[in-house]
N, C-alpha and C positions, 0 to 999 in steps of 0.2 A: 543597676539602679539607675531610671530614667533620667536625663539631663533637658532642661528648656533653656535653650541658650537664646540671648537677644542682642542686636548690634543696632545701636542710635545712630540717626544721622549728625553729622559732626555739625554741621552748619547753623542748624536750630540752635543749638547752645549760645553763640554770641548774642542772638535776637532776645532771647528769654531772661536772661540773667544779664544784669549788670554787674558785671564780676571785675574783679582784680584777683591776681595771683600772689597769694600767701605761702611762702615753702611751696610743698607739692599738691596744696588744695585749692578750689577754687571757691572764692567767698564772693557772696552777691545775693539777691534778694530777687523775688518774684511777686507779682500783684495778680491775684486770681478773682475772677467773677464767677458771682452765683445768683444768676438770673433764675435758674430755677436749681432745684436740689440735683446735686451732681456727685459724684466721687471726686476725691482729692488722695493722690497719693503722696505719702511723705517724701520730700527730695532732699531735704537737707538734715544736717546735723547740726549740732551748736558749736560754735568756733571752738577749737581747742579738742573738740571731740569728748569722749566720755558717755555716760549715760544721759540721753537727750529726752526731755519731756516735751509737749507741744509748746508750753510757755516758753520754753526756750528759743523756739524757730519762728513762733508766729506774735507777730504785733499784737497784744492783747486790747490796744487802742481801736483797733479796726473792727474787734466784735462786739456786738450789741449785747450788753447785759439782759437776760432774762426776755431775750428774743431769739438770737442765733443759736442753733443748736449741731451738735457733733453727733454723728452715729455710728459707734463702732461694732462691728459684726462679731457676734458670737455664734458658733455652727451649731449651738444646741440650743439657742433660745431666739435667734435673728438678733436685727439690730438693737442696739441697746440706747437710749437718748441720753447725752451729756449737754447741759446748759451752764451757760458763763454768769457767773453771778456780781461781777466785776472785781472777785476776789480769787476766785479759784471755778474749778468745773464742779459742777454737782450732778450726782446721778440723780435722773428726775423721778426715778420710782422709789428709791431709799431716801433721797435728799442729802446723800452723803458725800461730803467732799472728796475728790480722788485726784492724785498725780497721774497723767495719762502720758506713760513712755511710748515713744515712737519708735519705729524701724523703717528705715528707708526703703520704699518697695510697698510697704502694707497700705492699703488705701482706707479712707473714711468716708460716709456718706455726710454730706455738709448742708444744711437749711439756713442762708444767711441771707441778712436783708441787705448787704454791700458787700463790696470788696475786701478780702483779705490779703495781708502782707505778710509772705513768709521771707526769712531770712538765715543765713548761716553756710556751712562749708558743705559742697556738695560730697555726699559719701564717700565716692571714689572718683579718682579720675583717669582709670583704665578698667578696672571688671568689679561687679560688685556680687556677691553671693549673697541672694537672700532665700534664707530658709523658711519654707511652709510646712505644715503638719500633711503628712501623707494621706490621703483616701479621707481627706476632712475638707468640707469647702472654705477656702480662704478668699479676703477680699485682698488684690493685690495690684499693684500698678506699677509703672515707671519710676525707679528710683534715683533717676536722673532729671535735672530741671532742661529737659530738650522734649520735643515733638516726636511722637513714635505713632506706628500704623501696625497694622495687622502684618505687613510687607516686612517690618524690622525685627521679628521674630523667627526664631528656627523651630519650627514644630517637628521636625522630623523625627524626634523621639516620644513623641505623644501618640498613646494607643489609638488606632480607628475604632469608631463605634463604640468606644470605651469613655474616652475623656472629654469632660465637657468644660466652656467656659459660657457664663452670664453675662451679658454686657446689659448696662443699667439704663432704661428709657424712664425720665422723670413722669412721663405720661402713662404708661403701661407698666411698669416695673423692670422686672428683670428680664430679658428674654435671652432661652437656651440656644447654644449652637454646638454640634459635635462635630468632632473631626471625621473625616471620612477618608483621610489618606491623603488628599491633595488640598482640599479646604475645610474651612468651617463652613458648616449648614444649617442654618436657621430649622430646629427638629419641628417648627410650625407650617411653615411655607416649602422648605425641601429647595431654600434660594441658597446660594453660596454667598458667604460674608465677602465682599471686595476686599480685594488685598490694600487698599487706600482709606480703609476704615481706620480711623483714630481711636487709640487705646489711650488716650491723655486720662482719661477720667479714671481709669483704673475697671477692673473685670472681676468676679466670682469665679474660680478654677478649682473645678474637683478631679484630681488626678492620684497616681501612685508616686507621686512626686515626693522628694525631700527638699529641694531647693530650686529656686530660680538662679540661674547665671546670667547677668545683664552686663555687655559690654559697652563701654562708651569709647566711643574714636575722638580725640580731640582735634580741634581745628589746628 
């Protein structure tokens, strides 16, 4: 079974999270700006652990009712829209209220009129095993509140000319990149993706993986 291992720069954590240490968990918050639609990986769980819903880690006062939209990827139908009505998230197709459970490392597309504030505990202070469906497109991202780039990932077990990532561009949609054994290559231009490319907004990934293991080195 293939594994995808990531290692994140430790110094970025202190700058992004206003945190204090509680037990072995880091507790803090992060403000995210959505000037254009972008992906937002889930990087916190609720304080104390247990099942976490997005309302546990997102300050709902920063979400504009009937205006801001959260889009969750379904590999069979595409992105499904959810809108905050002031009391609950509503499926915009069925008008049914939903509880949106979150998993650190999973990413959502966000269309928002202002900044959103997330807070809670970091999922792990050492490593985090993020399960994904094998051979099914998954929208994933950084499970920790720290900057990361293409160079922060170990892609050595990715299958050349088989596995695919798609980076979201708000102006053109998702752009395909295929691993050639040394780098991710734009399938349209054949240009390699620079190792400095940020992956903070999440990416669609199609592989035979059953999990992504992420490692965070503390300051």
